C-alpha positions as CSV (number, residue, x, y, z in Angstrom):
1,M,0.0,0.0,0.0
2,N,1.3,3.5,-0.8
3,N,2.0,6.1,1.8
4,T,-1.1,8.2,0.9
5,K,-3.4,5.3,1.4
6,I,-1.7,4.3,4.7
7,A,-2.0,7.9,6.0
8,K,-5.7,8.1,4.9
9,Q,-6.6,4.9,6.6
10,I,-4.9,6.0,9.9
11,S,-6.6,9.3,9.8
12,E,-10.0,7.7,9.2
13,F,-9.5,5.2,12.0
14,I,-8.5,7.9,14.5
15,G,-10.8,10.6,13.1
16,A,-9.0,13.5,11.5
17,E,-11.1,16.0,13.6
18,N,-10.1,14.0,16.7
19,I,-6.4,14.7,16.3
20,T,-5.0,17.7,18.1
21,N,-1.3,17.3,17.5
22,A,0.9,15.1,15.3
23,T,4.6,14.5,15.2
24,H,6.9,11.6,14.4
25,C,10.2,10.1,15.4
26,A,12.3,7.5,13.6
27,T,9.6,4.8,13.6
28,R,6.4,6.2,15.1
29,L,3.6,8.6,14.4
30,R,3.1,10.4,17.8
31,L,-0.4,11.8,18.1
32,Q,-2.6,13.6,20.6
33,V,-6.3,13.1,20.4
34,K,-9.3,14.8,21.9
35,D,-11.2,11.6,22.7
36,P,-9.3,8.3,22.8
37,A,-12.7,6.4,22.9
38,L,-13.2,7.5,19.2
39,V,-10.1,5.7,18.0
40,Q,-10.8,2.5,16.2
41,T,-8.0,0.5,17.8
42,S,-8.9,-2.8,16.3
43,A,-8.9,-1.4,12.8
44,L,-5.5,0.3,13.3
45,E,-4.0,-2.9,14.8
46,A,-5.4,-4.9,11.8
47,M,-3.4,-2.8,9.3
48,A,-0.4,-4.7,8.0
49,E,1.6,-1.5,8.0
50,V,1.0,-0.8,11.7
51,K,3.5,-2.8,13.7
52,K,2.2,-1.8,17.1
53,L,-0.3,0.7,18.6
54,I,0.5,2.2,22.0
55,I,-2.2,4.3,23.8
56,N,-1.5,6.2,27.0
57,G,-4.5,8.5,27.8
58,S,-4.9,10.9,24.9
59,S,-1.4,10.0,23.5
60,L,-1.1,7.5,20.6
61,Q,2.0,6.1,19.1
62,V,1.5,4.3,15.8
63,V,4.6,2.2,15.1
64,I,5.1,2.1,11.4
65,G,8.8,1.7,10.9
66,S,11.5,3.6,9.0
67,E,9.0,4.8,6.3
68,V,7.2,6.9,9.0
69,A,8.5,10.2,7.7
70,D,6.9,9.6,4.3
71,V,3.6,8.5,5.8
72,Y,3.7,11.6,8.1
73,K,4.2,13.9,5.2
74,E,1.0,12.5,3.6
75,F,-0.8,12.3,7.0
76,T,-0.3,16.0,7.7
77,K,-2.1,16.9,4.4
78,L,-5.2,15.2,5.8
79,I,-5.5,16.7,9.3
80,T,-5.6,20.1,10.9
81,V,-3.5,20.3,14.1
82,T,-5.5,22.3,16.7
83,E,-2.8,22.3,19.4
84,P,0.6,22.7,17.7
85,G,3.6,22.0,19.8
86,L,7.4,22.0,19.6
87,T,8.7,19.1,17.6
88,I,12.3,17.8,17.7
89,C,12.1,14.2,16.5
90,G,8.9,13.7,18.5
91,N,7.2,15.6,21.2
92,I,9.1,17.3,24.0
93,S,6.8,17.5,27.0
94,K,6.2,20.9,28.5
95,R,8.0,19.7,31.7
96,W,11.2,18.9,29.7
97,M,10.9,22.1,27.7
98,K,10.8,24.1,31.0
99,R,13.9,22.3,32.2
100,L,15.7,23.0,29.0
101,M,14.8,26.7,29.2
102,R,16.1,27.0,32.8
103,M,19.4,25.5,31.7
104,A,19.9,28.1,29.0
């Protein structure tokens, strides 16, 4: 399946309007959602391209593999981020950002 189709399926199973923030690291899409109950976890886990799905509260990690950057590029065309955040190879939590700022 091509990256556009993978991105489209993921956004449909999570709900594009449900996504508040999206970033990626080397192998994972890292997402924040408004309502985790709206995420179709079984459908995501059934996708051959999704190696693993990790959910922790409103944070989702969709493990895809080394092609995640290409999927992310297509994924961001399909969603509107409502709570943009600082991204440096994934999310840096506000707590860590405050620590970094104190060190400067």
